[in-house]
N, C-alpha and C positions, 0 to 999 in steps of 0.2 A: 525375489525379483532383483535384477541388477540395477545399479545406479543409472545406467544408460536407459533402461526401460522405465524407470520411475524416478526422474531427477527431483521432483517435488518432495517425495518422501525422504530422499537423502538430504535435501536442503532443510527440511523440517528437523531431522535428527541433529543436524549441525546447530541450528538455532536453539534447540532444546538443551544442547550441551554447553553453549557459550552465552546464554541469555544474560546472566548477571554481568559478565565482563563486557559484553556488547553495550548494555545499557549504560554502564559507567563511562565507557569511552566515547559515547555519542551524546552525553548529557548536555554539552554546550551547543549542539546543533539547533539553530533558531529558524523555525518555520512560521513565525508570527505574521510576517507580511503576506505569505501565501495563504495562510488561514483566513486572513482578512478578505482576500480575493474570493474565497469560497462562500463566506457567510452572507454575501449580498443576495444569495439565492435562498437563504434560510430564514423563515419567519421567527420572531422572538420565541424562545422556548422550543424551537423545532428540533427534529431528530437528525443526527448525523452519524453514519456508520464509518468508522475508521478501519478500512480493510487492510490487513497486514499491519495491525496496530503496534506490534512489538511490545515494548514496556509501557505503552499508552501515554506517551508524553503529550502528543497533540490532543488526544481525547481529554486529558486533564485540562488543557487550556480552554477547550471548547466548553467543558463543564463550568469552569470559572467564569466564562462569559455568559452563562445562563442557558446554554443549549443542552439538550439531552444527547449525550454522546454514548455510542456503543462501540466497544473495542472488539474487533474480530481478528483472530489469528489462528493458524493451524498449530502453532507451537504451544504446548502445555506450559513450558517454563516461561515463555514471554507473557502468556496470559496471567500466570501467577503473579508476576511483577506488576502488571497493569491493575489487577484486582487489589493488590496490596496498596496501590496508590488511589484506591477509591473509584476505579473505572468499572462500570458494568461490562461484563465480557461475555462473548459467545465464541465457542470453539468451532471452527469450520474452515473449509477450503475456499479460498477467495475466488476460485473458478466457478463455484456453485454455492452461492450464499444461502444459509439456512434461515432466510427471511421471506415473509410473504410479499406478494406483488404490491408495489407502491407503499412499502412500510416506512420509508425514510424520506426526509426532505433533501438530503444530499449525501454524496459519497466522497470521502477524503481518502486519497491513496498516495502515501509518501514512500517511494522506493520499495514498492511491493510488486507491481506489475513486472518488474525486471526479473522476477523468478518464475514467471509463467512461460512455458514453452511457446515459441513463436506461432506455431500452427493453432494454438488455443487462444490467441489474443482476442480476436473478434468475439468469439463465444463468451469469453470471460467478461469483456466490456458490455456485452449485451445482457448478461445476467445482472451486472451492476445497474444497467438501465431498467431492468425488470423491477428491481426492488425500490426504485426511485419514483416518486410521484411525478406526474406531468408538471413541467415547469421547474422541477428541482435541479440541483446543481451537481457538478462533478469538478473536483480539483485533483489533478493527477500530476505527479512528478515521477519521471523514470529516466533511465540512463540513455545517453546518446551513443550511437555507434551502429554497427551492422553485423556484429558477430554474436555467436551463441555458444556456450559451453561452460565447463567447470572452471572456477576461479577460487583462489584462496579466500578465506574468510576476511571480510573488511575489518580493519582496525585490530587484527590479530597481533598478539605480542608473544604470548607463551607458546612453547613448542607444540603442545598438544592442540592448541587452536590453529596454528599454522598448518598442521597436518590435516585439518578438516576442510571440506569444500562445500561450495554452494553453486547452484546452477544459475548462471546469469544470461539474460537475453537483452542485448542492446539494440535499439531501434533508431532509424533515421527519423528526422522530423516528418517527412512526407509519409513514411510508413505508419507512424503513430497517428497522425491526423486522419489518414485514410481509414485506419482501424476504428478509431473513435467514431467517425462518421458512419461507417458501415454498421456499427453496433447500435445506431439509433439516436446518437447524441448530436446536438448542434454545437459546433465548436465556436466559442466566442473570443478566445485569446490563446495565443501560443507564444511562449517566451523561453528563455534559457537562463541557466545559472551555472557558475563554475564553483566547484568545491574540490573534494578529493577525486572527483570525476566530473564529467560534463553532464548536465541534466536538461531535459525538456520539461517545460511547465505548460500544461494544457488546462484551460478552464472551459467547461461546456455546460449546456442545458439539456434537460430531458424533454 
């Protein structure tokens, strides 16, 4: 199957190849304040699934705060890093989570929806809603824009990394809010943040 036919598979292969380098270069990224926005919807000791967890940095923070965090990613190499850091992990496609209905108190998604093809956005968010109990929370960050296509690996420095690609989907604020709502979530807050790119921040309730 070609990259164009299966961009998620090609993106997975990229992250499998560059997991350690990616984790090292993003070590200083701080999501503490945005995590605090999420946990208002989580009871003490509650369960949070980190979809697209990568090396599991935020799942570690959630564990340290006394929550039960599950790291979920499609990349075997990323999950190995998360597991090494003490995070319970599940391998799976974030478009169709291998979790039962209502299994978690909240979904955390930091820079993972941006790899989901645009036409699959609502279905993906609806599956996240499926696994979240009524009244549970969603904290989502994803890139701002309106284009979709292949981009060089973020934070790449070595030549073999720069030659690899990931599929990126950038969304406008209105498009994202509409998709979250259509998937069955109630949007409570929409914000933004600037970093190496512009980000939308959405908090919602199931």
